[in-house]
Legacy VTK file of the C-alpha trace (Angstrom):
# vtk DataFile Version 3.0
C-alpha trace
ASCII
DATASET POLYDATA
POINTS 164 float
-18.493 11.669 -31.367
-17.798 11.748 -27.351
-15.952 8.900 -25.839
-17.975 6.415 -23.610
-18.349 7.057 -20.261
-15.862 5.620 -17.568
-14.367 5.171 -14.116
-11.500 3.864 -12.437
-11.335 1.080 -9.676
-8.344 2.056 -7.277
-7.475 0.923 -3.799
-5.675 3.920 -2.350
-4.765 5.319 0.899
-4.196 8.971 2.016
-0.787 8.855 3.852
-1.601 12.053 5.909
-4.858 10.465 7.205
-3.023 6.940 8.368
0.106 9.566 9.883
-2.532 11.452 11.613
-4.313 8.055 13.007
-1.029 7.060 13.780
-0.058 9.885 16.094
-3.494 10.015 18.052
-2.989 6.545 18.488
0.306 7.205 19.840
-0.700 10.082 22.301
-3.362 7.521 23.340
-1.120 5.065 24.420
0.856 7.411 26.326
-2.292 9.094 28.162
-4.168 5.966 29.067
-4.316 4.392 32.610
-4.335 1.115 31.385
-1.314 1.722 28.929
0.923 2.804 31.462
3.926 1.139 32.108
3.553 -1.240 29.579
5.973 -0.082 27.256
3.072 0.329 24.210
4.249 1.990 21.679
3.615 2.483 17.560
5.355 3.969 14.980
6.403 4.000 11.347
8.940 1.439 10.783
9.466 2.181 6.542
7.417 3.881 4.077
4.290 1.911 4.182
5.258 -0.416 7.598
4.243 0.211 11.116
5.365 -1.221 14.072
3.383 -2.111 17.585
5.071 -2.926 20.389
4.318 -3.651 24.472
5.889 -5.946 26.830
2.564 -8.658 27.041
0.530 -9.872 24.065
-2.398 -8.941 25.333
-1.073 -4.680 25.224
0.550 -5.023 21.908
-3.233 -6.447 20.403
-4.931 -3.936 22.722
-2.667 -0.927 21.160
-2.848 -2.350 17.612
-7.323 -1.973 18.267
-6.340 1.662 19.448
-4.923 2.368 15.998
-7.574 0.848 14.290
-10.201 2.464 15.831
-8.302 5.772 14.866
-8.298 4.771 11.628
-11.973 3.614 11.041
-12.654 7.295 12.489
-10.735 8.731 9.766
-12.594 6.792 7.126
-9.852 4.525 6.027
-10.847 0.679 5.629
-9.276 -1.845 7.942
-9.053 -3.896 4.456
-5.947 -1.685 3.764
-4.173 -2.439 7.149
-2.024 -5.983 6.809
-1.353 -6.700 10.426
0.464 -9.869 11.270
0.423 -11.875 14.863
2.379 -10.826 17.573
5.571 -12.261 17.656
8.096 -12.176 20.758
11.326 -10.606 20.616
13.208 -10.768 23.800
11.260 -9.036 26.474
8.607 -7.277 24.356
5.960 -8.443 22.150
5.876 -6.975 18.376
3.199 -7.087 15.953
4.223 -5.413 12.004
1.581 -3.778 10.041
1.667 -2.542 6.428
-0.349 -0.272 4.551
-1.388 -2.261 1.197
-2.586 0.031 -1.562
-3.239 -0.992 -5.283
-5.291 -4.093 -6.371
-2.929 -7.191 -6.907
-3.249 -9.187 -10.302
-5.338 -11.815 -8.694
-7.912 -9.358 -7.364
-8.203 -7.331 -10.403
-8.713 -10.389 -12.485
-11.467 -11.263 -9.669
-13.263 -8.122 -9.976
-13.006 -7.888 -14.150
-14.570 -11.505 -14.221
-17.332 -10.628 -11.688
-18.188 -7.333 -13.746
-17.936 -9.727 -17.011
-20.520 -12.340 -15.941
-22.879 -10.248 -13.260
-22.485 -6.787 -14.604
-24.706 -5.100 -17.842
-23.923 -5.824 -20.977
-21.979 -3.867 -22.958
-19.446 -2.983 -19.877
-15.854 -3.580 -20.020
-13.303 -3.764 -17.522
-9.762 -3.289 -18.665
-6.506 -3.893 -16.093
-4.150 -1.241 -15.943
-1.658 -1.730 -13.350
-2.911 -2.139 -9.707
-5.786 -0.303 -11.172
-9.193 -0.868 -13.384
-10.470 1.202 -15.755
-14.639 0.258 -16.407
-16.004 1.341 -19.572
-19.804 1.187 -20.909
-22.071 2.698 -23.387
-24.382 4.436 -20.695
-23.707 5.925 -17.207
-26.623 3.913 -15.807
-24.505 0.624 -16.696
-21.608 1.966 -14.801
-23.920 3.074 -12.080
-24.799 -0.407 -11.675
-21.454 -2.066 -11.808
-20.225 0.314 -8.701
-23.583 -1.112 -7.110
-22.020 -4.902 -7.942
-18.821 -4.581 -6.803
-19.594 -2.354 -3.169
-22.328 -5.499 -2.268
-19.090 -8.098 -3.399
-16.330 -8.485 -0.843
-12.729 -8.497 -2.653
-10.836 -8.194 0.584
-9.803 -4.826 -0.639
-10.636 -1.686 -0.172
-12.180 -0.245 -3.318
-12.708 3.387 -4.251
-14.556 4.513 -7.636
-12.334 7.602 -9.079
-12.569 9.562 -12.239
-15.808 9.038 -13.199
-16.801 10.892 -16.575
LINES 1 165
164 0 1 2 3 4 5 6 7 8 9 10 11 12 13 14 15 16 17 18 19 20 21 22 23 24 25 26 27 28 29 30 31 32 33 34 35 36 37 38 39 40 41 42 43 44 45 46 47 48 49 50 51 52 53 54 55 56 57 58 59 60 61 62 63 64 65 66 67 68 69 70 71 72 73 74 75 76 77 78 79 80 81 82 83 84 85 86 87 88 89 90 91 92 93 94 95 96 97 98 99 100 101 102 103 104 105 106 107 108 109 110 111 112 113 114 115 116 117 118 119 120 121 122 123 124 125 126 127 128 129 130 131 132 133 134 135 136 137 138 139 140 141 142 143 144 145 146 147 148 149 150 151 152 153 154 155 156 157 158 159 160 161 162 163
């Protein structure tokens, strides 16, 4: 007898796409007239961390917006970018942002509870580290769960993989 149909709920970001968006934003900051002479820069400051800086709070916020536009164009959800508030560091303002991956335990429990409470009967969700595995008797039930989760906002970018 075949195993029940299942799929995984993950929150992953393609690092190469984020890097491409960062490079595009970097290039735009050097060529745009309104950023000339403002010291606006954007760069990686670690494995998953991004640093944005400029001479004024307004320009650093605008530089972050340029980066967000590039992420959207590359189909990366802004829910996977955790940007802080601008802070003064000497003569420049900085914003530290982080690329968020994986589903934390609290959000995983909330998603699992949502599936139990409102999903079709016989569908189960198991938390496996930073992702969830959803199994059910019928593929139609799994489709219903995907639709249910897409309609809800869990403040995390969800992708549905390994649908079998």
